[in-house]
C-alpha distance (Angstrom), angle and dihedral (degrees) to the residues before:
residue distance angle dihedral
X1 . . .
X2 3.81 . .
X3 3.80 119.3 .
X4 3.82 117.4 -152.3
X5 3.83 123.7 168.9
X6 3.80 91.5 -14.2
X7 3.82 94.1 -52.4
X8 3.79 125.0 113.6
X9 3.79 110.8 -137.0
X10 3.81 112.7 -146.7
X11 3.83 113.9 -115.6
X12 3.81 92.7 -141.1
X13 3.82 96.7 59.0
X14 3.78 128.7 82.8
X15 3.80 111.8 -103.6
X16 3.83 93.1 -117.0
X17 3.82 89.8 57.6
X18 3.80 95.9 38.7
X19 3.82 92.3 55.5
X20 3.81 89.7 60.9
X21 3.82 89.1 68.6
X22 3.82 86.7 74.2
X23 3.81 109.8 91.1
X24 3.81 108.8 -109.7
X25 3.82 98.2 25.9
X26 3.79 119.7 101.5
X27 3.79 132.1 176.5
X28 3.79 97.7 -80.6
X29 3.80 94.3 44.7
X30 3.81 90.9 49.0
X31 3.80 91.6 50.7
X32 3.82 92.1 47.2
X33 3.81 91.6 50.9
X34 3.81 92.2 49.4
X35 3.80 91.0 46.7
X36 3.83 91.8 52.8
X37 3.81 91.5 48.3
X38 3.84 91.7 44.2
X39 3.81 93.5 -124.5
X40 3.80 118.5 148.7
X41 3.84 107.4 -113.5
X42 3.82 91.0 -148.1
X43 3.81 93.5 63.0
X44 3.78 115.9 110.0
X45 3.79 117.4 -122.6
X46 3.82 90.6 -114.2
X47 3.83 90.3 56.5
X48 3.82 94.3 56.9
X49 3.78 117.0 113.1
X50 3.79 121.7 -130.5
X51 3.83 90.9 -107.8
X52 3.82 90.4 55.5
X53 3.80 91.6 49.8
X54 3.80 92.9 48.4
X55 3.82 92.4 47.4
X56 3.83 89.7 49.8
X57 3.82 91.0 50.8
X58 3.79 92.0 48.2
X59 3.79 92.1 49.0
X60 3.82 94.9 48.4
X61 3.81 95.1 45.0
X62 3.81 93.6 57.1
X63 3.78 122.6 101.6
X64 3.83 89.6 -107.0
X65 3.80 92.1 85.5
X66 3.78 128.6 50.3
X67 3.79 104.9 -153.2
X68 3.80 142.7 160.2
X69 3.82 114.0 -14.3
X70 3.81 97.0 10.0
X71 3.80 92.0 52.7
X72 3.81 93.5 45.8
X73 3.81 90.1 48.5
X74 3.81 91.8 51.2
X75 3.82 92.1 49.0
X76 3.81 92.4 51.0
X77 3.82 90.3 47.2
X78 3.80 90.2 53.0
X79 3.81 91.8 50.0
X80 3.81 90.5 46.5
X81 3.82 89.8 51.6
X82 3.82 90.5 52.8
X83 3.81 89.9 50.5
X84 3.81 92.9 48.3
X85 3.80 94.6 52.1
X86 3.81 88.1 46.1
X87 3.77 95.5 -128.1
X88 3.79 121.6 168.1
X89 3.80 91.5 -105.5
X90 3.79 90.7 48.9
X91 3.79 92.1 53.6
X92 3.82 90.4 48.6
X93 3.81 90.0 52.1
X94 3.78 90.0 48.5
X95 3.82 92.3 52.0
X96 3.81 92.8 44.0
X97 3.81 93.8 -118.4
X98 3.83 128.1 133.2
X99 3.81 109.4 -75.9
X100 3.79 101.2 -165.5
X101 3.77 104.1 65.3
X102 3.79 100.2 -85.7
X103 3.76 116.4 151.3
X104 3.77 119.2 -105.0
X105 3.78 101.3 -168.1
X106 3.80 96.1 84.9
X107 3.81 104.9 3.1
X108 3.82 132.7 54.9
X109 3.79 92.9 43.8
X110 3.78 95.0 163.3
X111 3.79 94.4 55.2
X112 3.80 91.3 45.0
X113 3.80 90.6 50.1
X114 3.81 91.0 53.6
X115 3.80 94.3 46.7
X116 3.83 93.9 42.5
X117 3.80 88.3 62.5
X118 3.79 89.0 77.0
X119 3.81 94.9 47.8
X120 3.80 119.8 92.1
X121 3.78 116.2 -129.3
């Protein structure tokens, strides 16, 4: 089991898939990282050598990527900024409703159920 940025990567998965378990890394980013480091994306995590693991750690811990806690902190700061300036999107976030124009009449039942608790009938 390889541990990178506080995440355990499963030994059974291919490295390109296992990297996506790190918050902030998707399929394309994982493939680009492996391409830059010249690591075969079809290798399983258990088949990685210690040099590959250390090069992966060094690459991900640089300032080039914003991952895990830093990324989550930035997202919450952005949402908090929208709430503070009282924008439409900020108010939608505050109420727990969809903020990107999705309809609420038939979809998003769970968020409507939570917000309808405060409404008088």
